[in-house]
C-alpha positions in Angstrom: 28.2 2.9 9.4 24.8 3.3 8.0 25.1 6.9 8.4 28.3 6.7 5.8 26.7 4.7 3.5 23.5 6.8 3.0 25.6 10.3 2.7 29.1 9.7 1.8 29.1 8.2 -1.8 28.9 10.6 -4.8 27.5 7.9 -7.1 25.2 5.1 -6.4 24.5 2.6 -9.3 22.0 0.5 -8.7 22.1 -3.3 -10.7 18.8 -4.5 -11.2 17.2 -1.2 -10.9 13.9 -3.1 -12.0 13.5 -4.4 -8.4 12.3 -2.0 -6.3 9.4 -1.3 -8.3 7.3 0.4 -6.6 6.7 2.0 -3.0 5.8 -1.0 -1.0 9.7 -2.7 -1.9 11.6 -2.6 1.1 14.7 -2.1 -1.2 12.8 0.9 -2.5 12.0 2.1 1.1 15.7 1.9 1.8 16.9 3.9 -1.2 14.8 6.6 -0.4 16.9 7.6 2.3 20.1 7.9 0.4 21.9 11.3 0.0 23.3 10.5 -3.1 23.0 12.9 -5.9 24.5 10.9 -9.2 22.5 7.9 -9.7 22.1 4.9 -12.2 19.7 2.6 -12.9 20.6 -0.1 -14.7 17.6 -2.3 -15.3 17.2 -5.8 -18.4 13.7 -5.6 -17.4 11.0 -3.9 -18.9 9.0 -2.4 -16.6 5.7 -3.5 -18.7 4.3 -0.6 -19.3 3.2 -0.1 -15.7 3.0 3.9 -15.1 3.0 3.2 -11.2 6.3 1.3 -11.3 7.9 3.7 -13.7 7.0 6.4 -11.6 8.2 4.6 -8.4 11.9 3.8 -10.6 12.0 7.4 -11.8 11.6 8.9 -8.3 14.3 6.8 -7.2 16.7 7.6 -9.6 16.2 11.5 -9.6 14.4 12.3 -6.5 13.2 15.6 -7.8 11.6 13.8 -10.3 7.9 14.1 -8.4 8.3 17.6 -7.8 8.9 18.3 -11.6 5.5 16.7 -12.8 2.5 18.9 -12.9 -0.8 17.2 -10.4 -2.7 16.2 -13.5 0.1 14.1 -14.7 1.0 12.4 -11.3 -3.0 11.6 -10.8 -2.4 10.2 -14.6 0.4 8.1 -13.4 -0.9 6.3 -10.8 -4.5 6.2 -12.2 -2.8 4.4 -15.2 -0.8 2.4 -12.6 -4.0 0.8 -10.8 -5.5 -0.6 -14.2 -3.1 -3.8 -13.3 -5.5 -5.9 -14.7 -5.3 -4.5 -18.2 -2.1 -4.1 -20.5 -1.9 -0.4 -21.1 1.0 1.1 -22.6 3.3 4.5 -23.8 2.4 3.9 -27.2 -0.9 3.6 -29.1 -3.0 0.0 -28.1 -5.1 -1.6 -30.2 -8.1 -0.6 -29.1 -9.0 -3.2 -26.6 -9.2 -0.1 -23.6 -10.9 2.8 -23.8 -9.0 5.3 -23.5 -9.6 9.7 -23.3 -8.1 11.5 -26.2 -6.0 13.5 -24.2 -3.9 11.0 -23.1 -1.7 10.5 -26.0 -1.1 14.1 -24.9 -0.2 13.7 -21.0 2.2 10.9 -22.6 4.0 13.2 -24.4 4.2 15.5 -22.1 5.7 12.6 -19.8 8.5 11.9 -22.2 9.5 15.1 -22.5 10.0 15.5 -19.0 12.0 12.3 -18.5 14.1 13.2 -21.9 17.2 14.7 -19.8 17.7 11.6 -17.6 16.1 8.5 -19.0 
């Protein structure tokens, strides 16, 4: 039955899609084994501007996503995700956090990469 569930379905719909937020999650680990090509993640819970969680979730919904991202943007996502003790988001903040001016350009590039499937 395990093989059938991992290989046969043509569509995977994950309600409460915010649950497998990172690679340490058991649900995330199981879902990465699915070979289903079409995936939909539904969530009513925001990702709290956490780049690592967003990166992990997008990697689940579109397994080719990590390969689409240039290395410098991957590093940027992971670096921002490590700033979990500070609030940092997609949009310009109030100036409470020191940011590299090139961050805005990187965020724009990420948005363009995600546009076709988000």
